[in-house]
CHARMM-style PDB file with segment names, atoms N, HN, CA, C and O in Angstrom:
ATOM      1  N   MET     1     105.663  13.359  88.193  1.00  0.00      PROA
ATOM      2  CA  MET     1     105.075  14.602  88.624  1.00  0.00      PROA
ATOM      3  C   MET     1     103.952  14.294  89.606  1.00  0.00      PROA
ATOM      4  O   MET     1     103.336  13.229  89.563  1.00  0.00      PROA
ATOM      5  N   GLN     2     103.706  15.247  90.483  1.00  0.00      PROA
ATOM      6  HN  GLN     2     104.207  16.112  90.518  1.00  0.00      PROA
ATOM      7  CA  GLN     2     102.747  15.022  91.549  1.00  0.00      PROA
ATOM      8  C   GLN     2     101.618  16.047  91.483  1.00  0.00      PROA
ATOM      9  O   GLN     2     101.855  17.243  91.312  1.00  0.00      PROA
ATOM     10  N   CYS     3     100.393  15.557  91.621  1.00  0.00      PROA
ATOM     11  HN  CYS     3     100.201  14.585  91.759  1.00  0.00      PROA
ATOM     12  CA  CYS     3      99.212  16.418  91.622  1.00  0.00      PROA
ATOM     13  C   CYS     3      99.218  17.260  92.895  1.00  0.00      PROA
ATOM     14  O   CYS     3      99.517  16.750  93.975  1.00  0.00      PROA
ATOM     15  N   GLN     4      98.889  18.555  92.773  1.00  0.00      PROA
ATOM     16  HN  GLN     4      98.647  18.970  91.896  1.00  0.00      PROA
ATOM     17  CA  GLN     4      98.875  19.444  93.934  1.00  0.00      PROA
ATOM     18  C   GLN     4      97.640  19.241  94.805  1.00  0.00      PROA
ATOM     19  O   GLN     4      97.598  19.728  95.934  1.00  0.00      PROA
ATOM     20  N   GLU     5      96.638  18.533  94.302  1.00  0.00      PROA
ATOM     21  HN  GLU     5      96.672  18.137  93.384  1.00  0.00      PROA
ATOM     22  CA  GLU     5      95.403  18.309  95.052  1.00  0.00      PROA
ATOM     23  C   GLU     5      95.453  16.988  95.823  1.00  0.00      PROA
ATOM     24  O   GLU     5      95.276  16.969  97.041  1.00  0.00      PROA
ATOM     25  N   CYS     6      95.694  15.887  95.112  1.00  0.00      PROA
ATOM     26  HN  CYS     6      95.838  15.902  94.122  1.00  0.00      PROA
ATOM     27  CA  CYS     6      95.624  14.560  95.738  1.00  0.00      PROA
ATOM     28  C   CYS     6      96.997  13.959  96.038  1.00  0.00      PROA
ATOM     29  O   CYS     6      97.079  12.901  96.661  1.00  0.00      PROA
ATOM     30  N   GLN     7      98.058  14.607  95.613  1.00  0.00      PROA
ATOM     31  HN  GLN     7      97.991  15.467  95.107  1.00  0.00      PROA
ATOM     32  CA  GLN     7      99.438  14.178  95.851  1.00  0.00      PROA
ATOM     33  C   GLN     7      99.799  12.859  95.168  1.00  0.00      PROA
ATOM     34  O   GLN     7     100.803  12.244  95.528  1.00  0.00      PROA
ATOM     35  N   ASP     8      99.007  12.411  94.193  1.00  0.00      PROA
ATOM     36  HN  ASP     8      98.191  12.910  93.901  1.00  0.00      PROA
ATOM     37  CA  ASP     8      99.313  11.186  93.454  1.00  0.00      PROA
ATOM     38  C   ASP     8     100.353  11.472  92.380  1.00  0.00      PROA
ATOM     39  O   ASP     8     100.408  12.571  91.828  1.00  0.00      PROA
ATOM     40  N   ASP     9     101.176  10.470  92.091  1.00  0.00      PROA
ATOM     41  HN  ASP     9     101.131   9.577  92.540  1.00  0.00      PROA
ATOM     42  CA  ASP     9     102.133  10.583  90.998  1.00  0.00      PROA
ATOM     43  C   ASP     9     101.414  10.270  89.691  1.00  0.00      PROA
ATOM     44  O   ASP     9     100.791   9.218  89.554  1.00  0.00      PROA
ATOM     45  N   VAL    10     101.503  11.192  88.733  1.00  0.00      PROA
ATOM     46  HN  VAL    10     102.009  12.047  88.845  1.00  0.00      PROA
ATOM     47  CA  VAL    10     100.841  11.023  87.437  1.00  0.00      PROA
ATOM     48  C   VAL    10     101.817  11.364  86.321  1.00  0.00      PROA
ATOM     49  O   VAL    10     102.843  12.004  86.550  1.00  0.00      PROA
ATOM     50  N   ASP    11     101.482  10.926  85.108  1.00  0.00      PROA
ATOM     51  HN  ASP    11     100.649  10.406  84.922  1.00  0.00      PROA
ATOM     52  CA  ASP    11     102.330  11.201  83.948  1.00  0.00      PROA
ATOM     53  C   ASP    11     102.122  12.611  83.419  1.00  0.00      PROA
ATOM     54  O   ASP    11     103.066  13.249  82.952  1.00  0.00      PROA
ATOM     55  N   GLU    12     100.882  13.101  83.491  1.00  0.00      PROA
ATOM     56  HN  GLU    12     100.116  12.583  83.870  1.00  0.00      PROA
ATOM     57  CA  GLU    12     100.560  14.394  82.892  1.00  0.00      PROA
ATOM     58  C   GLU    12      99.749  15.244  83.863  1.00  0.00      PROA
ATOM     59  O   GLU    12      98.779  14.773  84.456  1.00  0.00      PROA
ATOM     60  N   LEU    13     100.158  16.503  84.019  1.00  0.00      PROA
ATOM     61  HN  LEU    13     100.947  16.886  83.538  1.00  0.00      PROA
ATOM     62  CA  LEU    13      99.427  17.446  84.861  1.00  0.00      PROA
ATOM     63  C   LEU    13      98.767  18.497  83.982  1.00  0.00      PROA
ATOM     64  O   LEU    13      99.320  18.914  82.964  1.00  0.00      PROA
ATOM     65  N   ILE    14      97.575  18.919  84.392  1.00  0.00      PROA
ATOM     66  HN  ILE    14      97.126  18.580  85.219  1.00  0.00      PROA
ATOM     67  CA  ILE    14      96.815  19.912  83.639  1.00  0.00      PROA
ATOM     68  C   ILE    14      96.780  21.201  84.446  1.00  0.00      PROA
ATOM     69  O   ILE    14      96.343  21.186  85.596  1.00  0.00      PROA
ATOM     70  N   PRO    15      97.232  22.329  83.870  1.00  0.00      PROA
ATOM     71  CA  PRO    15      97.146  23.601  84.598  1.00  0.00      PROA
ATOM     72  C   PRO    15      95.693  24.082  84.649  1.00  0.00      PROA
ATOM     73  O   PRO    15      95.029  24.195  83.619  1.00  0.00      PROA
ATOM     74  N   VAL    16      95.209  24.363  85.872  1.00  0.00      PROA
ATOM     75  HN  VAL    16      95.749  24.271  86.709  1.00  0.00      PROA
ATOM     76  CA  VAL    16      93.833  24.816  86.075  1.00  0.00      PROA
ATOM     77  C   VAL    16      93.873  26.076  86.917  1.00  0.00      PROA
ATOM     78  O   VAL    16      94.557  26.125  87.939  1.00  0.00      PROA
ATOM     79  N   LYS    17      93.139  27.099  86.490  1.00  0.00      PROA
ATOM     80  HN  LYS    17      92.582  27.059  85.660  1.00  0.00      PROA
ATOM     81  CA  LYS    17      93.084  28.355  87.229  1.00  0.00      PROA
ATOM     82  C   LYS    17      92.057  28.214  88.348  1.00  0.00      PROA
ATOM     83  O   LYS    17      90.882  27.952  88.093  1.00  0.00      PROA
ATOM     84  N   VAL    18      92.508  28.390  89.589  1.00  0.00      PROA
ATOM     85  HN  VAL    18      93.463  28.603  89.797  1.00  0.00      PROA
ATOM     86  CA  VAL    18      91.645  28.314  90.765  1.00  0.00      PROA
ATOM     87  C   VAL    18      91.749  29.665  91.461  1.00  0.00      PROA
ATOM     88  O   VAL    18      92.768  29.980  92.078  1.00  0.00      PROA
ATOM     89  N   GLY    19      90.687  30.461  91.358  1.00  0.00      PROA
ATOM     90  HN  GLY    19      89.859  30.206  90.858  1.00  0.00      PROA
ATOM     91  CA  GLY    19      90.753  31.817  91.894  1.00  0.00      PROA
ATOM     92  C   GLY    19      91.743  32.618  91.071  1.00  0.00      PROA
ATOM     93  O   GLY    19      91.564  32.792  89.866  1.00  0.00      PROA
ATOM     94  N   ARG    20      92.782  33.102  91.722  1.00  0.00      PROA
ATOM     95  HN  ARG    20      92.927  32.961  92.701  1.00  0.00      PROA
ATOM     96  CA  ARG    20      93.826  33.859  91.009  1.00  0.00      PROA
ATOM     97  C   ARG    20      95.061  33.024  90.732  1.00  0.00      PROA
ATOM     98  O   ARG    20      95.972  33.476  90.038  1.00  0.00      PROA
ATOM     99  N   LYS    21      95.104  31.810  91.265  1.00  0.00      PROA
ATOM    100  HN  LYS    21      94.364  31.443  91.829  1.00  0.00      PROA
ATOM    101  CA  LYS    21      96.291  30.974  91.122  1.00  0.00      PROA
ATOM    102  C   LYS    21      96.071  29.890  90.075  1.00  0.00      PROA
ATOM    103  O   LYS    21      94.948  29.433  89.865  1.00  0.00      PROA
ATOM    104  N   THR    22      97.148  29.490  89.427  1.00  0.00      PROA
ATOM    105  HN  THR    22      98.060  29.861  89.598  1.00  0.00      PROA
ATOM    106  CA  THR    22      97.117  28.366  88.505  1.00  0.00      PROA
ATOM    107  C   THR    22      97.744  27.178  89.215  1.00  0.00      PROA
ATOM    108  O   THR    22      98.885  27.243  89.672  1.00  0.00      PROA
ATOM    109  N   ARG    23      96.984  26.094  89.300  1.00  0.00      PROA
ATOM    110  HN  ARG    23      96.057  26.041  88.929  1.00  0.00      PROA
ATOM    111  CA  ARG    23      97.469  24.884  89.957  1.00  0.00      PROA
ATOM    112  C   ARG    23      97.608  23.780  88.930  1.00  0.00      PROA
ATOM    113  O   ARG    23      96.831  23.705  87.978  1.00  0.00      PROA
ATOM    114  N   LYS    24      98.595  22.925  89.122  1.00  0.00      PROA
ATOM    115  HN  LYS    24      99.226  22.986  89.896  1.00  0.00      PROA
ATOM    116  CA  LYS    24      98.811  21.798  88.224  1.00  0.00      PROA
ATOM    117  C   LYS    24      98.206  20.559  88.876  1.00  0.00      PROA
ATOM    118  O   LYS    24      98.678  20.083  89.908  1.00  0.00      PROA
ATOM    119  N   LEU    25      97.137  20.047  88.239  1.00  0.00      PROA
ATOM    120  HN  LEU    25      96.754  20.434  87.401  1.00  0.00      PROA
ATOM    121  CA  LEU    25      96.375  18.947  88.809  1.00  0.00      PROA
ATOM    122  C   LEU    25      96.296  17.783  87.835  1.00  0.00      PROA
ATOM    123  O   LEU    25      96.472  17.949  86.628  1.00  0.00      PROA
ATOM    124  N   CYS    26      96.025  16.589  88.384  1.00  0.00      PROA
ATOM    125  HN  CYS    26      95.882  16.454  89.365  1.00  0.00      PROA
ATOM    126  CA  CYS    26      95.784  15.433  87.529  1.00  0.00      PROA
ATOM    127  C   CYS    26      94.422  15.612  86.858  1.00  0.00      PROA
ATOM    128  O   CYS    26      93.660  16.503  87.232  1.00  0.00      PROA
ATOM    129  N   GLU    27      94.121  14.788  85.891  1.00  0.00      PROA
ATOM    130  HN  GLU    27      94.740  14.064  85.587  1.00  0.00      PROA
ATOM    131  CA  GLU    27      92.895  14.948  85.106  1.00  0.00      PROA
ATOM    132  C   GLU    27      91.638  14.855  85.973  1.00  0.00      PROA
ATOM    133  O   GLU    27      90.709  15.642  85.794  1.00  0.00      PROA
ATOM    134  N   ASP    28      91.598  13.902  86.912  1.00  0.00      PROA
ATOM    135  HN  ASP    28      92.352  13.262  87.058  1.00  0.00      PROA
ATOM    136  CA  ASP    28      90.419  13.733  87.772  1.00  0.00      PROA
ATOM    137  C   ASP    28      90.206  14.944  88.671  1.00  0.00      PROA
ATOM    138  O   ASP    28      89.090  15.452  88.775  1.00  0.00      PROA
ATOM    139  N   CYS    29      91.261  15.404  89.315  1.00  0.00      PROA
ATOM    140  HN  CYS    29      92.167  14.991  89.231  1.00  0.00      PROA
ATOM    141  CA  CYS    29      91.153  16.563  90.213  1.00  0.00      PROA
ATOM    142  C   CYS    29      90.801  17.822  89.427  1.00  0.00      PROA
ATOM    143  O   CYS    29      90.011  18.642  89.896  1.00  0.00      PROA
ATOM    144  N   ALA    30      91.377  17.983  88.238  1.00  0.00      PROA
ATOM    145  HN  ALA    30      92.018  17.317  87.857  1.00  0.00      PROA
ATOM    146  CA  ALA    30      91.096  19.157  87.406  1.00  0.00      PROA
ATOM    147  C   ALA    30      89.614  19.203  87.053  1.00  0.00      PROA
ATOM    148  O   ALA    30      88.995  20.266  87.095  1.00  0.00      PROA
ATOM    149  N   GLU    31      89.052  18.060  86.710  1.00  0.00      PROA
ATOM    150  HN  GLU    31      89.555  17.196  86.676  1.00  0.00      PROA
ATOM    151  CA  GLU    31      87.630  17.998  86.364  1.00  0.00      PROA
ATOM    152  C   GLU    31      86.762  18.355  87.570  1.00  0.00      PROA
ATOM    153  O   GLU    31      85.798  19.110  87.441  1.00  0.00      PROA
ATOM    154  N   ARG    32      87.104  17.812  88.743  1.00  0.00      PROA
ATOM    155  HN  ARG    32      87.887  17.198  88.848  1.00  0.00      PROA
ATOM    156  CA  ARG    32      86.342  18.103  89.967  1.00  0.00      PROA
ATOM    157  C   ARG    32      86.409  19.584  90.322  1.00  0.00      PROA
ATOM    158  O   ARG    32      85.394  20.182  90.679  1.00  0.00      PROA
ATOM    159  N   VAL    33      87.599  20.182  90.227  1.00  0.00      PROA
ATOM    160  HN  VAL    33      88.424  19.696  89.937  1.00  0.00      PROA
ATOM    161  CA  VAL    33      87.780  21.591  90.579  1.00  0.00      PROA
ATOM    162  C   VAL    33      87.017  22.485  89.606  1.00  0.00      PROA
ATOM    163  O   VAL    33      86.401  23.466  90.024  1.00  0.00      PROA
ATOM    164  N   GLN    34      87.051  22.160  88.321  1.00  0.00      PROA
ATOM    165  HN  GLN    34      87.551  21.363  87.982  1.00  0.00      PROA
ATOM    166  CA  GLN    34      86.327  22.961  87.332  1.00  0.00      PROA
ATOM    167  C   GLN    34      84.818  22.879  87.553  1.00  0.00      PROA
ATOM    168  O   GLN    34      84.117  23.882  87.420  1.00  0.00      PROA
ATOM    169  N   GLU    35      84.312  21.687  87.890  1.00  0.00      PROA
ATOM    170  HN  GLU    35      84.881  20.872  87.998  1.00  0.00      PROA
ATOM    171  CA  GLU    35      82.882  21.537  88.169  1.00  0.00      PROA
ATOM    172  C   GLU    35      82.486  22.334  89.406  1.00  0.00      PROA
ATOM    173  O   GLU    35      81.456  23.007  89.409  1.00  0.00      PROA
ATOM    174  N   ALA    36      83.297  22.261  90.453  1.00  0.00      PROA
ATOM    175  HN  ALA    36      84.135  21.714  90.451  1.00  0.00      PROA
ATOM    176  CA  ALA    36      83.002  22.993  91.688  1.00  0.00      PROA
ATOM    177  C   ALA    36      83.021  24.499  91.434  1.00  0.00      PROA
ATOM    178  O   ALA    36      82.193  25.230  91.977  1.00  0.00      PROA
ATOM    179  N   ASP    37      83.960  24.964  90.613  1.00  0.00      PROA
ATOM    180  HN  ASP    37      84.633  24.370  90.172  1.00  0.00      PROA
ATOM    181  CA  ASP    37      84.043  26.388  90.290  1.00  0.00      PROA
ATOM    182  C   ASP    37      82.816  26.841  89.497  1.00  0.00      PROA
ATOM    183  O   ASP    37      82.291  27.931  89.726  1.00  0.00      PROA
ATOM    184  N   ALA    38      82.364  26.002  88.568  1.00  0.00      PROA
ATOM    185  HN  ALA    38      82.790  25.116  88.382  1.00  0.00      PROA
ATOM    186  CA  ALA    38      81.176  26.334  87.779  1.00  0.00      PROA
ATOM    187  C   ALA    38      79.938  26.409  88.669  1.00  0.00      PROA
ATOM    188  O   ALA    38      79.115  27.310  88.512  1.00  0.00      PROA
ATOM    189  N   VAL    39      79.803  25.469  89.600  1.00  0.00      PROA
ATOM    190  HN  VAL    39      80.472  24.737  89.728  1.00  0.00      PROA
ATOM    191  CA  VAL    39      78.662  25.460  90.520  1.00  0.00      PROA
ATOM    192  C   VAL    39      78.701  26.693  91.416  1.00  0.00      PROA
ATOM    193  O   VAL    39      77.668  27.321  91.650  1.00  0.00      PROA
ATOM    194  N   ALA    40      79.876  27.044  91.916  1.00  0.00      PROA
ATOM    195  HN  ALA    40      80.715  26.534  91.726  1.00  0.00      PROA
ATOM    196  CA  ALA    40      80.006  28.218  92.786  1.00  0.00      PROA
ATOM    197  C   ALA    40      79.666  29.499  92.025  1.00  0.00      PROA
ATOM    198  O   ALA    40      79.005  30.382  92.569  1.00  0.00      PROA
ATOM    199  N   GLY    41      80.103  29.606  90.795  1.00  0.00      PROA
ATOM    200  HN  GLY    41      80.641  28.888  90.352  1.00  0.00      PROA
ATOM    201  CA  GLY    41      79.797  30.784  89.985  1.00  0.00      PROA
ATOM    202  C   GLY    41      78.310  30.903  89.707  1.00  0.00      PROA
ATOM    203  O   GLY    41      77.751  31.999  89.756  1.00  0.00      PROA
ATOM    204  N   GLU    42      77.673  29.785  89.418  1.00  0.00      PROA
ATOM    205  HN  GLU    42      78.128  28.895  89.379  1.00  0.00      PROA
ATOM    206  CA  GLU    42      76.226  29.783  89.164  1.00  0.00      PROA
ATOM    207  C   GLU    42      75.456  30.136  90.430  1.00  0.00      PROA
ATOM    208  O   GLU    42      74.467  30.867  90.376  1.00  0.00      PROA
ATOM    209  N   ALA    43      75.904  29.619  91.566  1.00  0.00      PROA
ATOM    210  HN  ALA    43      76.707  29.024  91.610  1.00  0.00      PROA
ATOM    211  CA  ALA    43      75.243  29.922  92.840  1.00  0.00      PROA
ATOM    212  C   ALA    43      75.360  31.410  93.161  1.00  0.00      PROA
ATOM    213  O   ALA    43      74.397  32.027  93.617  1.00  0.00      PROA
ATOM    214  N   GLU    44      76.528  31.979  92.926  1.00  0.00      PROA
ATOM    215  HN  GLU    44      77.310  31.478  92.555  1.00  0.00      PROA
ATOM    216  CA  GLU    44      76.721  33.407  93.187  1.00  0.00      PROA
ATOM    217  C   GLU    44      75.834  34.248  92.273  1.00  0.00      PROA
ATOM    218  O   GLU    44      75.235  35.232  92.707  1.00  0.00      PROA
ATOM    219  N   SER    45      75.756  33.853  91.015  1.00  0.00      PROA
ATOM    220  HN  SER    45      76.243  33.053  90.663  1.00  0.00      PROA
ATOM    221  CA  SER    45      74.917  34.568  90.059  1.00  0.00      PROA
ATOM    222  C   SER    45      73.449  34.527  90.480  1.00  0.00      PROA
ATOM    223  O   SER    45      72.756  35.544  90.436  1.00  0.00      PROA
ATOM    224  N   ASN    46      72.985  33.360  90.884  1.00  0.00      PROA
ATOM    225  HN  ASN    46      73.547  32.534  90.920  1.00  0.00      PROA
ATOM    226  CA  ASN    46      71.595  33.229  91.326  1.00  0.00      PROA
ATOM    227  C   ASN    46      71.324  34.039  92.583  1.00  0.00      PROA
ATOM    228  O   ASN    46      70.253  34.630  92.721  1.00  0.00      PROA
ATOM    229  N   MET    47      72.275  34.073  93.491  1.00  0.00      PROA
ATOM    230  HN  MET    47      73.145  33.594  93.379  1.00  0.00      PROA
ATOM    231  CA  MET    47      72.109  34.842  94.724  1.00  0.00      PROA
ATOM    232  C   MET    47      72.019  36.334  94.404  1.00  0.00      PROA
ATOM    233  O   MET    47      71.200  37.047  94.984  1.00  0.00      PROA
ATOM    234  N   GLN    48      72.856  36.803  93.483  1.00  0.00      PROA
ATOM    235  HN  GLN    48      73.521  36.223  93.011  1.00  0.00      PROA
ATOM    236  CA  GLN    48      72.819  38.215  93.103  1.00  0.00      PROA
ATOM    237  C   GLN    48      71.498  38.568  92.427  1.00  0.00      PROA
ATOM    238  O   GLN    48      70.956  39.650  92.651  1.00  0.00      PROA
ATOM    239  N   LYS    49      70.980  37.666  91.604  1.00  0.00      PROA
ATOM    240  HN  LYS    49      71.420  36.787  91.421  1.00  0.00      PROA
ATOM    241  CA  LYS    49      69.683  37.908  90.965  1.00  0.00      PROA
ATOM    242  C   LYS    49      68.580  37.964  92.011  1.00  0.00      PROA
ATOM    243  O   LYS    49      67.696  38.818  91.942  1.00  0.00      PROA
ATOM    244  N   MET    50      68.630  37.062  92.972  1.00  0.00      PROA
ATOM    245  HN  MET    50      69.348  36.369  93.028  1.00  0.00      PROA
ATOM    246  CA  MET    50      67.615  37.002  94.006  1.00  0.00      PROA
ATOM    247  C   MET    50      67.627  38.270  94.860  1.00  0.00      PROA
ATOM    248  O   MET    50      66.573  38.754  95.272  1.00  0.00      PROA
ATOM    249  N   MET    51      68.810  38.802  95.122  1.00  0.00      PROA
ATOM    250  HN  MET    51      69.666  38.409  94.787  1.00  0.00      PROA
ATOM    251  CA  MET    51      68.948  40.003  95.948  1.00  0.00      PROA
ATOM    252  C   MET    51      68.871  41.280  95.103  1.00  0.00      PROA
ATOM    253  O   MET    51      69.024  42.383  95.627  1.00  0.00      PROA
ATOM    254  N   GLU    52      68.633  41.128  93.797  1.00  0.00      PROA
ATOM    255  HN  GLU    52      68.509  40.232  93.371  1.00  0.00      PROA
ATOM    256  CA  GLU    52      68.553  42.244  92.855  1.00  0.00      PROA
ATOM    257  C   GLU    52      69.801  43.124  92.913  1.00  0.00      PROA
ATOM    258  O   GLU    52      69.712  44.351  92.934  1.00  0.00      PROA
ATOM    259  N   TYR    53      70.948  42.483  92.937  1.00  0.00      PROA
ATOM    260  HN  TYR    53      71.021  41.486  92.920  1.00  0.00      PROA
ATOM    261  CA  TYR    53      72.240  43.166  93.006  1.00  0.00      PROA
ATOM    262  C   TYR    53      72.548  43.814  91.664  1.00  0.00      PROA
ATOM    263  O   TYR    53      72.531  43.142  90.632  1.00  0.00      PROA
ATOM    264  N   LYS    54      72.826  45.102  91.668  1.00  0.00      PROA
ATOM    265  HN  LYS    54      72.839  45.648  92.505  1.00  0.00      PROA
ATOM    266  CA  LYS    54      73.072  45.838  90.426  1.00  0.00      PROA
ATOM    267  C   LYS    54      74.526  46.297  90.276  1.00  0.00      PROA
ATOM    268  O   LYS    54      74.921  46.709  89.185  1.00  0.00      PROA
ATOM    269  N   GLY    55      75.321  46.238  91.327  1.00  0.00      PROA
ATOM    270  HN  GLY    55      75.001  45.903  92.213  1.00  0.00      PROA
ATOM    271  CA  GLY    55      76.687  46.762  91.300  1.00  0.00      PROA
ATOM    272  C   GLY    55      77.684  45.796  90.703  1.00  0.00      PROA
ATOM    273  O   GLY    55      77.327  44.738  90.185  1.00  0.00      PROA
ATOM    274  N   ARG    56      78.929  46.182  90.787  1.00  0.00      PROA
ATOM    275  HN  ARG    56      79.219  47.042  91.207  1.00  0.00      PROA
ATOM    276  CA  ARG    56      80.018  45.360  90.277  1.00  0.00      PROA
ATOM    277  C   ARG    56      80.426  44.328  91.302  1.00  0.00      PROA
ATOM    278  O   ARG    56      80.290  44.532  92.509  1.00  0.00      PROA
ATOM    279  N   ARG    57      80.925  43.227  90.805  1.00  0.00      PROA
ATOM    280  HN  ARG    57      81.035  43.061  89.825  1.00  0.00      PROA
ATOM    281  CA  ARG    57      81.472  42.184  91.663  1.00  0.00      PROA
ATOM    282  C   ARG    57      82.845  42.603  92.132  1.00  0.00      PROA
ATOM    283  O   ARG    57      83.627  43.113  91.330  1.00  0.00      PROA
ATOM    284  N   THR    58      83.172  42.411  93.398  1.00  0.00      PROA
ATOM    285  HN  THR    58      82.537  41.997  94.049  1.00  0.00      PROA
ATOM    286  CA  THR    58      84.494  42.784  93.908  1.00  0.00      PROA
ATOM    287  C   THR    58      85.394  41.601  93.989  1.00  0.00      PROA
ATOM    288  OT1 THR    58      86.548  41.729  94.397  1.00  0.00      PROA
TER     289      THR     58
END
């Protein structure tokens, strides 16, 4: 099986939700993508707090 991120052949792929899509990634890529998603979510939250955003997220 081949990782959709790095194109390496691996024994086991982990399904990871990226945005609205589920991608099958190797363990290393899955960890990197999850960390990047967590950082992006935290950054967005902090930006909304700074701008005193009260509405819904689109």
